[in-house]
mmCIF file of the protein (N, C-alpha, C, O) and its ligand, coordinates in Angstrom:
data_MODEL
# 
_entry.id   MODEL 
# 
loop_
_entity.id 
_entity.type 
_entity.pdbx_number_of_molecules 
1 polymer     1 
2 non-polymer 1 
# 
_entity_poly.entity_id                      1 
_entity_poly.type                           'polypeptide(L)' 
_entity_poly.nstd_linkage                   no 
_entity_poly.nstd_monomer                   no 
_entity_poly.pdbx_seq_one_letter_code       MGDPACWLDRVCLECGRFIDDEHASDDECPHCGAELDVSGKPGR 
_entity_poly.pdbx_seq_one_letter_code_can   MGDPACWLDRVCLECGRFIDDEHASDDECPHCGAELDVSGKPGR 
_entity_poly.pdbx_strand_id                 A 
# 
loop_
_entity_poly_seq.entity_id 
_entity_poly_seq.num 
_entity_poly_seq.mon_id 
_entity_poly_seq.hetero 
1 1  MET n 
1 2  GLY n 
1 3  ASP n 
1 4  PRO n 
1 5  ALA n 
1 6  CYS n 
1 7  TRP n 
1 8  LEU n 
1 9  ASP n 
1 10 ARG n 
1 11 VAL n 
1 12 CYS n 
1 13 LEU n 
1 14 GLU n 
1 15 CYS n 
1 16 GLY n 
1 17 ARG n 
1 18 PHE n 
1 19 ILE n 
1 20 ASP n 
1 21 ASP n 
1 22 GLU n 
1 23 HIS n 
1 24 ALA n 
1 25 SER n 
1 26 ASP n 
1 27 ASP n 
1 28 GLU n 
1 29 CYS n 
1 30 PRO n 
1 31 HIS n 
1 32 CYS n 
1 33 GLY n 
1 34 ALA n 
1 35 GLU n 
1 36 LEU n 
1 37 ASP n 
1 38 VAL n 
1 39 SER n 
1 40 GLY n 
1 41 LYS n 
1 42 PRO n 
1 43 GLY n 
1 44 ARG n 
# 
loop_
_struct_asym.id 
_struct_asym.entity_id 
A 1 
B 2 
# 
loop_
_chem_comp.id 
_chem_comp.type 
_chem_comp.mon_nstd_flag 
ALA 'L-peptide linking' y 
ARG 'L-peptide linking' y 
ASP 'L-peptide linking' y 
CYS 'L-peptide linking' y 
GLU 'L-peptide linking' y 
GLY 'peptide linking'   y 
HIS 'L-peptide linking' y 
ILE 'L-peptide linking' y 
LEU 'L-peptide linking' y 
LYS 'L-peptide linking' y 
MET 'L-peptide linking' y 
PHE 'L-peptide linking' y 
PRO 'L-peptide linking' y 
SER 'L-peptide linking' y 
TRP 'L-peptide linking' y 
VAL 'L-peptide linking' y 
ZN  non-polymer         . 
# 
_pdbx_entity_nonpoly.entity_id   2 
_pdbx_entity_nonpoly.name        ? 
_pdbx_entity_nonpoly.comp_id     ZN 
# 
_pdbx_nonpoly_scheme.asym_id         B 
_pdbx_nonpoly_scheme.entity_id       2 
_pdbx_nonpoly_scheme.mon_id          ZN 
_pdbx_nonpoly_scheme.ndb_seq_num     1 
_pdbx_nonpoly_scheme.pdb_seq_num     101 
_pdbx_nonpoly_scheme.auth_seq_num    101 
_pdbx_nonpoly_scheme.pdb_mon_id      ZN 
_pdbx_nonpoly_scheme.auth_mon_id     ZN 
_pdbx_nonpoly_scheme.pdb_strand_id   A 
_pdbx_nonpoly_scheme.pdb_ins_code    . 
# 
loop_
_atom_site.group_PDB 
_atom_site.id 
_atom_site.type_symbol 
_atom_site.label_atom_id 
_atom_site.label_alt_id 
_atom_site.label_comp_id 
_atom_site.label_asym_id 
_atom_site.label_entity_id 
_atom_site.label_seq_id 
_atom_site.pdbx_PDB_ins_code 
_atom_site.Cartn_x 
_atom_site.Cartn_y 
_atom_site.Cartn_z 
_atom_site.occupancy 
_atom_site.B_iso_or_equiv 
_atom_site.pdbx_formal_charge 
_atom_site.auth_seq_id 
_atom_site.auth_comp_id 
_atom_site.auth_asym_id 
_atom_site.auth_atom_id 
_atom_site.pdbx_PDB_model_num 
ATOM   1   N  N  . MET A 1 1  ? 0.821   -1.191  -0.036  1.00 0.00 ? 1   MET A N  1 
ATOM   2   C  CA . MET A 1 1  ? -0.103  -0.007  -0.038  1.00 0.00 ? 1   MET A CA 1 
ATOM   3   C  C  . MET A 1 1  ? 0.891   1.239   0.014   1.00 0.00 ? 1   MET A C  1 
ATOM   4   O  O  . MET A 1 1  ? 1.754   1.373   0.881   1.00 0.00 ? 1   MET A O  1 
ATOM   5   N  N  . GLY A 1 2  ? 0.674   2.059   -0.942  1.00 0.00 ? 2   GLY A N  1 
ATOM   6   C  CA . GLY A 1 2  ? 1.550   3.309   -1.019  1.00 0.00 ? 2   GLY A CA 1 
ATOM   7   C  C  . GLY A 1 2  ? 2.091   3.490   -2.377  1.00 0.00 ? 2   GLY A C  1 
ATOM   8   O  O  . GLY A 1 2  ? 1.915   4.543   -2.991  1.00 0.00 ? 2   GLY A O  1 
ATOM   9   N  N  . ASP A 1 3  ? 2.817   2.383   -2.916  1.00 0.00 ? 3   ASP A N  1 
ATOM   10  C  CA . ASP A 1 3  ? 3.298   2.508   -4.310  1.00 0.00 ? 3   ASP A CA 1 
ATOM   11  C  C  . ASP A 1 3  ? 2.102   2.401   -5.291  1.00 0.00 ? 3   ASP A C  1 
ATOM   12  O  O  . ASP A 1 3  ? 1.408   1.387   -5.361  1.00 0.00 ? 3   ASP A O  1 
ATOM   13  N  N  . PRO A 1 4  ? 1.914   3.455   -6.009  1.00 0.00 ? 4   PRO A N  1 
ATOM   14  C  CA . PRO A 1 4  ? 0.786   3.550   -6.977  1.00 0.00 ? 4   PRO A CA 1 
ATOM   15  C  C  . PRO A 1 4  ? 1.139   2.512   -8.140  1.00 0.00 ? 4   PRO A C  1 
ATOM   16  O  O  . PRO A 1 4  ? 0.254   2.015   -8.837  1.00 0.00 ? 4   PRO A O  1 
ATOM   17  N  N  . ALA A 1 5  ? 2.368   2.248   -8.284  1.00 0.00 ? 5   ALA A N  1 
ATOM   18  C  CA . ALA A 1 5  ? 2.823   1.405   -9.515  1.00 0.00 ? 5   ALA A CA 1 
ATOM   19  C  C  . ALA A 1 5  ? 2.301   -0.106  -9.152  1.00 0.00 ? 5   ALA A C  1 
ATOM   20  O  O  . ALA A 1 5  ? 2.216   -0.926  -10.066 1.00 0.00 ? 5   ALA A O  1 
ATOM   21  N  N  . CYS A 1 6  ? 1.982   -0.436  -7.921  1.00 0.00 ? 6   CYS A N  1 
ATOM   22  C  CA . CYS A 1 6  ? 1.730   -1.764  -7.583  1.00 0.00 ? 6   CYS A CA 1 
ATOM   23  C  C  . CYS A 1 6  ? 0.270   -2.176  -7.972  1.00 0.00 ? 6   CYS A C  1 
ATOM   24  O  O  . CYS A 1 6  ? -0.095  -3.352  -7.970  1.00 0.00 ? 6   CYS A O  1 
ATOM   25  N  N  . TRP A 1 7  ? -0.621  -1.016  -8.340  1.00 0.00 ? 7   TRP A N  1 
ATOM   26  C  CA . TRP A 1 7  ? -1.814  -1.412  -8.837  1.00 0.00 ? 7   TRP A CA 1 
ATOM   27  C  C  . TRP A 1 7  ? -2.072  -1.155  -10.281 1.00 0.00 ? 7   TRP A C  1 
ATOM   28  O  O  . TRP A 1 7  ? -3.192  -1.344  -10.757 1.00 0.00 ? 7   TRP A O  1 
ATOM   29  N  N  . LEU A 1 8  ? -1.061  -0.728  -10.994 1.00 0.00 ? 8   LEU A N  1 
ATOM   30  C  CA . LEU A 1 8  ? -0.965  -0.290  -12.277 1.00 0.00 ? 8   LEU A CA 1 
ATOM   31  C  C  . LEU A 1 8  ? -1.372  -1.451  -13.182 1.00 0.00 ? 8   LEU A C  1 
ATOM   32  O  O  . LEU A 1 8  ? -2.088  -1.277  -14.168 1.00 0.00 ? 8   LEU A O  1 
ATOM   33  N  N  . ASP A 1 9  ? -0.875  -2.683  -12.802 1.00 0.00 ? 9   ASP A N  1 
ATOM   34  C  CA . ASP A 1 9  ? -1.307  -3.902  -13.639 1.00 0.00 ? 9   ASP A CA 1 
ATOM   35  C  C  . ASP A 1 9  ? -2.570  -4.375  -13.305 1.00 0.00 ? 9   ASP A C  1 
ATOM   36  O  O  . ASP A 1 9  ? -2.996  -5.377  -13.880 1.00 0.00 ? 9   ASP A O  1 
ATOM   37  N  N  . ARG A 1 10 ? -3.258  -3.782  -12.431 1.00 0.00 ? 10  ARG A N  1 
ATOM   38  C  CA . ARG A 1 10 ? -4.695  -4.032  -12.003 1.00 0.00 ? 10  ARG A CA 1 
ATOM   39  C  C  . ARG A 1 10 ? -5.600  -3.312  -12.767 1.00 0.00 ? 10  ARG A C  1 
ATOM   40  O  O  . ARG A 1 10 ? -6.803  -3.543  -12.646 1.00 0.00 ? 10  ARG A O  1 
ATOM   41  N  N  . VAL A 1 11 ? -5.107  -2.298  -13.695 1.00 0.00 ? 11  VAL A N  1 
ATOM   42  C  CA . VAL A 1 11 ? -6.030  -1.477  -14.246 1.00 0.00 ? 11  VAL A CA 1 
ATOM   43  C  C  . VAL A 1 11 ? -6.158  -1.796  -15.716 1.00 0.00 ? 11  VAL A C  1 
ATOM   44  O  O  . VAL A 1 11 ? -5.156  -1.929  -16.419 1.00 0.00 ? 11  VAL A O  1 
ATOM   45  N  N  . CYS A 1 12 ? -7.398  -1.920  -16.189 1.00 0.00 ? 12  CYS A N  1 
ATOM   46  C  CA . CYS A 1 12 ? -7.678  -2.303  -17.546 1.00 0.00 ? 12  CYS A CA 1 
ATOM   47  C  C  . CYS A 1 12 ? -7.026  -1.172  -18.495 1.00 0.00 ? 12  CYS A C  1 
ATOM   48  O  O  . CYS A 1 12 ? -7.157  0.027   -18.247 1.00 0.00 ? 12  CYS A O  1 
ATOM   49  N  N  . LEU A 1 13 ? -6.339  -1.648  -19.559 1.00 0.00 ? 13  LEU A N  1 
ATOM   50  C  CA . LEU A 1 13 ? -5.661  -0.558  -20.500 1.00 0.00 ? 13  LEU A CA 1 
ATOM   51  C  C  . LEU A 1 13 ? -6.842  -0.097  -21.468 1.00 0.00 ? 13  LEU A C  1 
ATOM   52  O  O  . LEU A 1 13 ? -6.751  0.967   -22.080 1.00 0.00 ? 13  LEU A O  1 
ATOM   53  N  N  . GLU A 1 14 ? -7.933  -0.914  -21.583 1.00 0.00 ? 14  GLU A N  1 
ATOM   54  C  CA . GLU A 1 14 ? -9.031  -0.248  -22.589 1.00 0.00 ? 14  GLU A CA 1 
ATOM   55  C  C  . GLU A 1 14 ? -9.994  0.683   -21.780 1.00 0.00 ? 14  GLU A C  1 
ATOM   56  O  O  . GLU A 1 14 ? -10.317 1.760   -22.281 1.00 0.00 ? 14  GLU A O  1 
ATOM   57  N  N  . CYS A 1 15 ? -10.434 0.340   -20.636 1.00 0.00 ? 15  CYS A N  1 
ATOM   58  C  CA . CYS A 1 15 ? -11.391 1.215   -20.065 1.00 0.00 ? 15  CYS A CA 1 
ATOM   59  C  C  . CYS A 1 15 ? -10.723 1.867   -18.851 1.00 0.00 ? 15  CYS A C  1 
ATOM   60  O  O  . CYS A 1 15 ? -11.392 2.735   -18.291 1.00 0.00 ? 15  CYS A O  1 
ATOM   61  N  N  . GLY A 1 16 ? -9.698  1.633   -18.430 1.00 0.00 ? 16  GLY A N  1 
ATOM   62  C  CA . GLY A 1 16 ? -8.958  2.312   -17.342 1.00 0.00 ? 16  GLY A CA 1 
ATOM   63  C  C  . GLY A 1 16 ? -9.456  2.132   -16.089 1.00 0.00 ? 16  GLY A C  1 
ATOM   64  O  O  . GLY A 1 16 ? -9.203  2.899   -15.160 1.00 0.00 ? 16  GLY A O  1 
ATOM   65  N  N  . ARG A 1 17 ? -10.246 1.031   -15.990 1.00 0.00 ? 17  ARG A N  1 
ATOM   66  C  CA . ARG A 1 17 ? -10.973 0.762   -14.636 1.00 0.00 ? 17  ARG A CA 1 
ATOM   67  C  C  . ARG A 1 17 ? -10.103 -0.094  -13.759 1.00 0.00 ? 17  ARG A C  1 
ATOM   68  O  O  . ARG A 1 17 ? -9.214  -0.737  -14.317 1.00 0.00 ? 17  ARG A O  1 
ATOM   69  N  N  . PHE A 1 18 ? -10.238 -0.180  -12.528 1.00 0.00 ? 18  PHE A N  1 
ATOM   70  C  CA . PHE A 1 18 ? -9.575  -1.013  -11.644 1.00 0.00 ? 18  PHE A CA 1 
ATOM   71  C  C  . PHE A 1 18 ? -10.127 -2.358  -11.650 1.00 0.00 ? 18  PHE A C  1 
ATOM   72  O  O  . PHE A 1 18 ? -11.329 -2.624  -11.653 1.00 0.00 ? 18  PHE A O  1 
ATOM   73  N  N  . ILE A 1 19 ? -9.062  -3.273  -11.650 1.00 0.00 ? 19  ILE A N  1 
ATOM   74  C  CA . ILE A 1 19 ? -9.598  -4.826  -11.688 1.00 0.00 ? 19  ILE A CA 1 
ATOM   75  C  C  . ILE A 1 19 ? -9.639  -5.353  -10.172 1.00 0.00 ? 19  ILE A C  1 
ATOM   76  O  O  . ILE A 1 19 ? -8.653  -5.331  -9.435  1.00 0.00 ? 19  ILE A O  1 
ATOM   77  N  N  . ASP A 1 20 ? -10.709 -5.757  -9.858  1.00 0.00 ? 20  ASP A N  1 
ATOM   78  C  CA . ASP A 1 20 ? -10.882 -6.221  -8.383  1.00 0.00 ? 20  ASP A CA 1 
ATOM   79  C  C  . ASP A 1 20 ? -9.848  -7.447  -8.213  1.00 0.00 ? 20  ASP A C  1 
ATOM   80  O  O  . ASP A 1 20 ? -9.416  -8.150  -9.126  1.00 0.00 ? 20  ASP A O  1 
ATOM   81  N  N  . ASP A 1 21 ? -9.585  -7.532  -7.013  1.00 0.00 ? 21  ASP A N  1 
ATOM   82  C  CA . ASP A 1 21 ? -8.750  -8.849  -6.470  1.00 0.00 ? 21  ASP A CA 1 
ATOM   83  C  C  . ASP A 1 21 ? -9.319  -10.089 -7.182  1.00 0.00 ? 21  ASP A C  1 
ATOM   84  O  O  . ASP A 1 21 ? -8.662  -10.956 -7.758  1.00 0.00 ? 21  ASP A O  1 
ATOM   85  N  N  . GLU A 1 22 ? -10.669 -10.019 -7.042  1.00 0.00 ? 22  GLU A N  1 
ATOM   86  C  CA . GLU A 1 22 ? -11.401 -11.277 -7.565  1.00 0.00 ? 22  GLU A CA 1 
ATOM   87  C  C  . GLU A 1 22 ? -11.174 -11.587 -8.932  1.00 0.00 ? 22  GLU A C  1 
ATOM   88  O  O  . GLU A 1 22 ? -11.179 -12.734 -9.381  1.00 0.00 ? 22  GLU A O  1 
ATOM   89  N  N  . HIS A 1 23 ? -10.948 -10.416 -9.677  1.00 0.00 ? 23  HIS A N  1 
ATOM   90  C  CA . HIS A 1 23 ? -10.798 -10.644 -11.250 1.00 0.00 ? 23  HIS A CA 1 
ATOM   91  C  C  . HIS A 1 23 ? -9.316  -10.585 -11.719 1.00 0.00 ? 23  HIS A C  1 
ATOM   92  O  O  . HIS A 1 23 ? -8.968  -10.793 -12.881 1.00 0.00 ? 23  HIS A O  1 
ATOM   93  N  N  . ALA A 1 24 ? -8.400  -10.250 -10.590 1.00 0.00 ? 24  ALA A N  1 
ATOM   94  C  CA . ALA A 1 24 ? -7.067  -10.045 -10.988 1.00 0.00 ? 24  ALA A CA 1 
ATOM   95  C  C  . ALA A 1 24 ? -6.331  -10.971 -11.917 1.00 0.00 ? 24  ALA A C  1 
ATOM   96  O  O  . ALA A 1 24 ? -5.415  -10.663 -12.679 1.00 0.00 ? 24  ALA A O  1 
ATOM   97  N  N  . SER A 1 25 ? -6.963  -12.348 -11.704 1.00 0.00 ? 25  SER A N  1 
ATOM   98  C  CA . SER A 1 25 ? -6.313  -13.362 -12.503 1.00 0.00 ? 25  SER A CA 1 
ATOM   99  C  C  . SER A 1 25 ? -7.224  -13.783 -13.693 1.00 0.00 ? 25  SER A C  1 
ATOM   100 O  O  . SER A 1 25 ? -7.043  -14.785 -14.385 1.00 0.00 ? 25  SER A O  1 
ATOM   101 N  N  . ASP A 1 26 ? -8.163  -12.937 -13.825 1.00 0.00 ? 26  ASP A N  1 
ATOM   102 C  CA . ASP A 1 26 ? -9.084  -13.294 -15.065 1.00 0.00 ? 26  ASP A CA 1 
ATOM   103 C  C  . ASP A 1 26 ? -8.356  -12.923 -16.426 1.00 0.00 ? 26  ASP A C  1 
ATOM   104 O  O  . ASP A 1 26 ? -7.405  -12.143 -16.383 1.00 0.00 ? 26  ASP A O  1 
ATOM   105 N  N  . ASP A 1 27 ? -8.758  -13.437 -17.579 1.00 0.00 ? 27  ASP A N  1 
ATOM   106 C  CA . ASP A 1 27 ? -8.169  -13.231 -18.646 1.00 0.00 ? 27  ASP A CA 1 
ATOM   107 C  C  . ASP A 1 27 ? -8.679  -11.928 -19.338 1.00 0.00 ? 27  ASP A C  1 
ATOM   108 O  O  . ASP A 1 27 ? -7.996  -11.281 -20.133 1.00 0.00 ? 27  ASP A O  1 
ATOM   109 N  N  . GLU A 1 28 ? -9.988  -11.600 -18.943 1.00 0.00 ? 28  GLU A N  1 
ATOM   110 C  CA . GLU A 1 28 ? -10.415 -10.308 -19.622 1.00 0.00 ? 28  GLU A CA 1 
ATOM   111 C  C  . GLU A 1 28 ? -11.036 -9.408  -18.491 1.00 0.00 ? 28  GLU A C  1 
ATOM   112 O  O  . GLU A 1 28 ? -11.331 -9.852  -17.381 1.00 0.00 ? 28  GLU A O  1 
ATOM   113 N  N  . CYS A 1 29 ? -11.198 -8.156  -18.862 1.00 0.00 ? 29  CYS A N  1 
ATOM   114 C  CA . CYS A 1 29 ? -11.678 -7.139  -17.957 1.00 0.00 ? 29  CYS A CA 1 
ATOM   115 C  C  . CYS A 1 29 ? -13.213 -7.354  -17.669 1.00 0.00 ? 29  CYS A C  1 
ATOM   116 O  O  . CYS A 1 29 ? -14.038 -7.455  -18.576 1.00 0.00 ? 29  CYS A O  1 
ATOM   117 N  N  . PRO A 1 30 ? -13.529 -7.417  -16.307 1.00 0.00 ? 30  PRO A N  1 
ATOM   118 C  CA . PRO A 1 30 ? -14.875 -7.554  -15.956 1.00 0.00 ? 30  PRO A CA 1 
ATOM   119 C  C  . PRO A 1 30 ? -15.703 -6.406  -16.315 1.00 0.00 ? 30  PRO A C  1 
ATOM   120 O  O  . PRO A 1 30 ? -16.924 -6.483  -16.177 1.00 0.00 ? 30  PRO A O  1 
ATOM   121 N  N  . HIS A 1 31 ? -15.162 -5.376  -16.751 1.00 0.00 ? 31  HIS A N  1 
ATOM   122 C  CA . HIS A 1 31 ? -15.898 -4.179  -17.100 1.00 0.00 ? 31  HIS A CA 1 
ATOM   123 C  C  . HIS A 1 31 ? -16.276 -4.019  -18.587 1.00 0.00 ? 31  HIS A C  1 
ATOM   124 O  O  . HIS A 1 31 ? -17.398 -3.739  -19.008 1.00 0.00 ? 31  HIS A O  1 
ATOM   125 N  N  . CYS A 1 32 ? -15.196 -4.234  -19.293 1.00 0.00 ? 32  CYS A N  1 
ATOM   126 C  CA . CYS A 1 32 ? -15.415 -4.045  -20.801 1.00 0.00 ? 32  CYS A CA 1 
ATOM   127 C  C  . CYS A 1 32 ? -15.171 -5.210  -21.600 1.00 0.00 ? 32  CYS A C  1 
ATOM   128 O  O  . CYS A 1 32 ? -15.468 -5.233  -22.794 1.00 0.00 ? 32  CYS A O  1 
ATOM   129 N  N  . GLY A 1 33 ? -14.632 -6.204  -20.988 1.00 0.00 ? 33  GLY A N  1 
ATOM   130 C  CA . GLY A 1 33 ? -14.241 -7.468  -21.603 1.00 0.00 ? 33  GLY A CA 1 
ATOM   131 C  C  . GLY A 1 33 ? -13.126 -7.531  -22.424 1.00 0.00 ? 33  GLY A C  1 
ATOM   132 O  O  . GLY A 1 33 ? -12.969 -8.435  -23.245 1.00 0.00 ? 33  GLY A O  1 
ATOM   133 N  N  . ALA A 1 34 ? -12.247 -6.513  -22.228 1.00 0.00 ? 34  ALA A N  1 
ATOM   134 C  CA . ALA A 1 34 ? -11.008 -6.496  -23.022 1.00 0.00 ? 34  ALA A CA 1 
ATOM   135 C  C  . ALA A 1 34 ? -10.001 -7.471  -22.514 1.00 0.00 ? 34  ALA A C  1 
ATOM   136 O  O  . ALA A 1 34 ? -9.934  -7.758  -21.319 1.00 0.00 ? 34  ALA A O  1 
ATOM   137 N  N  . GLU A 1 35 ? -9.276  -7.942  -23.355 1.00 0.00 ? 35  GLU A N  1 
ATOM   138 C  CA . GLU A 1 35 ? -8.192  -8.961  -22.917 1.00 0.00 ? 35  GLU A CA 1 
ATOM   139 C  C  . GLU A 1 35 ? -7.188  -8.344  -21.957 1.00 0.00 ? 35  GLU A C  1 
ATOM   140 O  O  . GLU A 1 35 ? -6.635  -7.274  -22.213 1.00 0.00 ? 35  GLU A O  1 
ATOM   141 N  N  . LEU A 1 36 ? -6.961  -9.052  -20.825 1.00 0.00 ? 36  LEU A N  1 
ATOM   142 C  CA . LEU A 1 36 ? -5.985  -8.458  -19.914 1.00 0.00 ? 36  LEU A CA 1 
ATOM   143 C  C  . LEU A 1 36 ? -4.668  -9.154  -20.122 1.00 0.00 ? 36  LEU A C  1 
ATOM   144 O  O  . LEU A 1 36 ? -4.612  -10.376 -20.259 1.00 0.00 ? 36  LEU A O  1 
ATOM   145 N  N  . ASP A 1 37 ? -3.554  -8.336  -20.147 1.00 0.00 ? 37  ASP A N  1 
ATOM   146 C  CA . ASP A 1 37 ? -2.265  -8.959  -20.500 1.00 0.00 ? 37  ASP A CA 1 
ATOM   147 C  C  . ASP A 1 37 ? -1.593  -9.384  -19.041 1.00 0.00 ? 37  ASP A C  1 
ATOM   148 O  O  . ASP A 1 37 ? -0.696  -8.702  -18.546 1.00 0.00 ? 37  ASP A O  1 
ATOM   149 N  N  . VAL A 1 38 ? -2.072  -10.480 -18.457 1.00 0.00 ? 38  VAL A N  1 
ATOM   150 C  CA . VAL A 1 38 ? -1.669  -10.915 -17.248 1.00 0.00 ? 38  VAL A CA 1 
ATOM   151 C  C  . VAL A 1 38 ? -0.186  -11.513 -17.255 1.00 0.00 ? 38  VAL A C  1 
ATOM   152 O  O  . VAL A 1 38 ? 0.555   -11.499 -16.272 1.00 0.00 ? 38  VAL A O  1 
ATOM   153 N  N  . SER A 1 39 ? 0.114   -12.001 -18.410 1.00 0.00 ? 39  SER A N  1 
ATOM   154 C  CA . SER A 1 39 ? 1.361   -12.801 -18.536 1.00 0.00 ? 39  SER A CA 1 
ATOM   155 C  C  . SER A 1 39 ? 2.522   -11.738 -18.979 1.00 0.00 ? 39  SER A C  1 
ATOM   156 O  O  . SER A 1 39 ? 3.718   -11.938 -18.767 1.00 0.00 ? 39  SER A O  1 
ATOM   157 N  N  . GLY A 1 40 ? 2.047   -10.693 -19.562 1.00 0.00 ? 40  GLY A N  1 
ATOM   158 C  CA . GLY A 1 40 ? 3.036   -9.778  -20.047 1.00 0.00 ? 40  GLY A CA 1 
ATOM   159 C  C  . GLY A 1 40 ? 3.365   -8.587  -19.110 1.00 0.00 ? 40  GLY A C  1 
ATOM   160 O  O  . GLY A 1 40 ? 3.736   -7.500  -19.553 1.00 0.00 ? 40  GLY A O  1 
ATOM   161 N  N  . LYS A 1 41 ? 3.208   -8.850  -17.796 1.00 0.00 ? 41  LYS A N  1 
ATOM   162 C  CA . LYS A 1 41 ? 3.460   -7.709  -16.849 1.00 0.00 ? 41  LYS A CA 1 
ATOM   163 C  C  . LYS A 1 41 ? 4.859   -7.326  -17.102 1.00 0.00 ? 41  LYS A C  1 
ATOM   164 O  O  . LYS A 1 41 ? 5.735   -8.153  -17.356 1.00 0.00 ? 41  LYS A O  1 
ATOM   165 N  N  . PRO A 1 42 ? 5.080   -5.877  -17.018 1.00 0.00 ? 42  PRO A N  1 
ATOM   166 C  CA . PRO A 1 42 ? 6.363   -5.280  -17.134 1.00 0.00 ? 42  PRO A CA 1 
ATOM   167 C  C  . PRO A 1 42 ? 7.390   -5.803  -15.967 1.00 0.00 ? 42  PRO A C  1 
ATOM   168 O  O  . PRO A 1 42 ? 8.490   -6.292  -16.224 1.00 0.00 ? 42  PRO A O  1 
ATOM   169 N  N  . GLY A 1 43 ? 6.917   -5.642  -14.780 1.00 0.00 ? 43  GLY A N  1 
ATOM   170 C  CA . GLY A 1 43 ? 7.703   -6.056  -13.676 1.00 0.00 ? 43  GLY A CA 1 
ATOM   171 C  C  . GLY A 1 43 ? 9.072   -5.432  -13.769 1.00 0.00 ? 43  GLY A C  1 
ATOM   172 O  O  . GLY A 1 43 ? 9.352   -4.663  -14.688 1.00 0.00 ? 43  GLY A O  1 
ATOM   173 N  N  . ARG A 1 44 ? 9.960   -5.775  -12.783 1.00 0.00 ? 44  ARG A N  1 
ATOM   174 C  CA . ARG A 1 44 ? 11.198  -5.329  -12.807 1.00 0.00 ? 44  ARG A CA 1 
ATOM   175 C  C  . ARG A 1 44 ? 12.376  -6.332  -12.332 1.00 0.00 ? 44  ARG A C  1 
ATOM   176 O  O  . ARG A 1 44 ? 13.548  -5.955  -12.338 1.00 0.00 ? 44  ARG A O  1 
HETATM 177 ZN ZN . ZN  B 2 .  ? -11.815 -2.777  -19.272 1.00 0.00 2 101 ZN  A ZN 1 
# 
């Protein structure tokens, strides 16, 4: 909690909405249905 970057991969690139914990591992956005790039996280 604190680092804004920690939830950046939880935001849909299509609609920009936050992806719930519940849907964090989903393949698509629960809001707009866009494909989520779960495996291609930038990470460091
Ligand atoms: Zn979306």
